N, C-alpha and C positions, 0 to 999 in steps of 0.2 A: 868136603862139600859143605857149603853153608846151607843149613836146614831152616834158618829163620825165614818167615814169609816176607817177601819183598813187596813194598807198596806198589800198587798198580797206578796207572795214570788217573783212574777214576777215584782211587783213594786219596790221591794228592789233591784233586779238585774239590773233594768234599771235606777236606780237613779245615779246622777253624782258621779264620783269617789271622795273620800275625797281629800281635798286640799293637794297637795304635791305628790299624787300618780303618776300623769302624769310626774312630774319632775323626780321622782325616776325611772320611766320606761325609760325615755330618758337617764338617767345616766347609767342604766343597759345596754341599747343598745350601748352606747359609750364604756362601759367597754368590751362588747363582741367583738366589732369591734377592739378595742385595743389589745385584746388577740389574735385575728386572724391575725393582721398585724405583720410582722417582725419588731422588734424595738418598738412595743407597742405604748404607748401614744405619744412618741416623733415623731414617723413616722406619726401618725394621725395628730398631730399638724402641722407638716411640709406640709402635703397634704392639709390641710385646708388653710394654708397660701398661698400655690401655687395656689389653686383655687381662692382665693380672688384676688391675683395679676393678674391672667389670666382674670378674669372678669373686673378688673379695667383697664387693658391694652386694652381690647376689646371694652369697652363701654365708658370710661371716660378719662383716661390719657395714653399716650404712649411715651416711651422714644425714642429719635432719635439721632443718632450720626452723626455729621457733616462730610461728606465724602470728601469734597474738599474745596478749598479756594474761592469759588464763592460768598460767603456771607461775606467775610472779608470787613470792619475791625471788625464788630461786632461779627461775628461767625467764629471761627477759626477751622481748621482741628482737629478733635478729640473731640471737645466740645460735651457735651451731653445736649440736650434740652428736655423739657417736652412739649409734644403736647397736647393741650386741644381739645379733640374730641367732646366736647359738645358746643364748641364756636359757631358753625354754625347750631345748631339744634334748633328746636322750632321756626322756622321762621327767625332767624338771618342770615345775609349774610356777606361774606368777605367784608372788606372795604379797600380803598386805603391806602397803608402804612403797612398793616398787613403782617407779615411774616408767610407764610403758607407751610405746607407739603402736597404734593399731589402725587397721583399715575400717573406717566408719561407714562404708557403703552399705546402705540399707538400714542403718541404725542412726547415725549422726548426720551423715551427708557423704557425698562422693569425694572423699579426701582422706588423708591420713591425719590422725589426731594424737596428741600427747596428753596424758592425764596420770593421776596417781591412783593406784589400786587401793580401795578402802575395804571392799568385801570380795571374798572368793567363793567358790561353789558351796552352797548350803549355809553360808553365813546369814545371820539375821542382822540387818543394819537399820538402826533407828535414829531419828533425829526428833527431838533431842532430849537429854536428861534434864534434871532440875537446874543444873548449872549451865545448860545450853551446849553441852558437849555431845558429839556423836557417840552412840553405843554400838559395839559390834559383839554379838553373842552375849549381851548383858554386861559387857565391860566398857566403861566410859574411857574414851581416848582423848588425851591431851595433845592437840595438834598445833599448839602454839609455836613449836619449833620451826614449822614450815609454812604456816598460814600467812597470807598477805597481811601486813600490819593494819589493824582497824577492822579486819573482816572477822565475822563470827563463823562457826563451823557450817551453818546453813541458815538462810532465811526462809527455807521451804521445809515443812515438816514431811517426814516420810517414815514408813515402816515396811521394809521389804525383805524378802528371803531370796537370796541369789540362787538361781538354778545351777545345777551341777555343770561343770565345765564352762562357767561364765564368770564375768567380773562386774562389779559395781565400781565405777570410777568417778572421781571428782577432780576438779582443778584446784590448785592451791589458792588462787585468787577467786574465792567462792562467789563474791559479788560480781565478778566479771567473767565467769566461766559458764559455758553451755556444756553440760555433762549429763550423767545418768539421771540427775534430778529432773532435767527438762524433758526427758523422754519416757517418763514412767507410764504415761498413757499411750505411748506409741507401740507399734509391733515390736516385740522383744522386750518391752518394759524398760528400756534404757540400759539393758545388760549387754555386755560385749562378749561374744563367744571367744574362748581362749584360742581357738583355731585362727581367729582373725588378728591376733596379736603378732606384730612384725618382730618385735624384740624389746629389750629393756634398754632404756637410756642410761648409759654408764658414765659418760664423761661430757663435760662442757669443754670444747676445744677452741672455741672462738667467740669473742675476742680473747686474746692471750691473757689479758688482765683478769679475765673471769674464768680462767682455766681451773677446773676442779673435778673431783670424782663425785658422782651422785650416790651417796650412801643411803641405804635403807634406814629410815629413822627408827629410834627405839620406841616410839609412841605405841606401836602395835605389838611389841614383843610379848606383852602379858595377856593378849587377847586369847581366850580359849577357843578351841575348835567348836564346831556346831554340837549342840546337845551335850556340852560339858567336856568335849574332847580336848586335845592339845592342839594349839594353833600352830 
């Protein structure tokens, strides 16, 4: 007598589907959706691509077109840059010299802006030293690497301490940029909350002749942290 338990009809019905059945079901679902959509599989493929691009733009990378000459010489009007939206996630913070895109609503205007970070939280930023250079935490900074030819560091004098979790930002084309200097007397004092930073501009991708990676300049590398700390 065979003493092994024999599978009942219920056992058979609850057993895992044979390999490949699930894949065939998904294929059948895709086929039904394709039949329902005008244009069939071509339309479905386009919709999937658009959804992927939307998710990418929302959470990872975002294109940004340079609207003005405030960041010349490096960024020209009409250039397209890729903004890395993950650059300041997971505990990372903007650093001096980074080029950032931020939401200026309530501070600069109802739009997104692109500027260079000159001071971070608790930095003291002063213009200017005896040689006309900006000082950050007592260290003079040589910005000639990226300033627009013929521009000085600033035609406006200032001496500010950046609040915690905020940024002091300037355009590279100082004589043609509306930036933190122009809003020192406004609510917020021209400072940008870190939480309003959309991301860091990492690449110029258009026009192709101007394709380049936007590196953080060495000008700020020796700037100490506030009160003699390490920057």
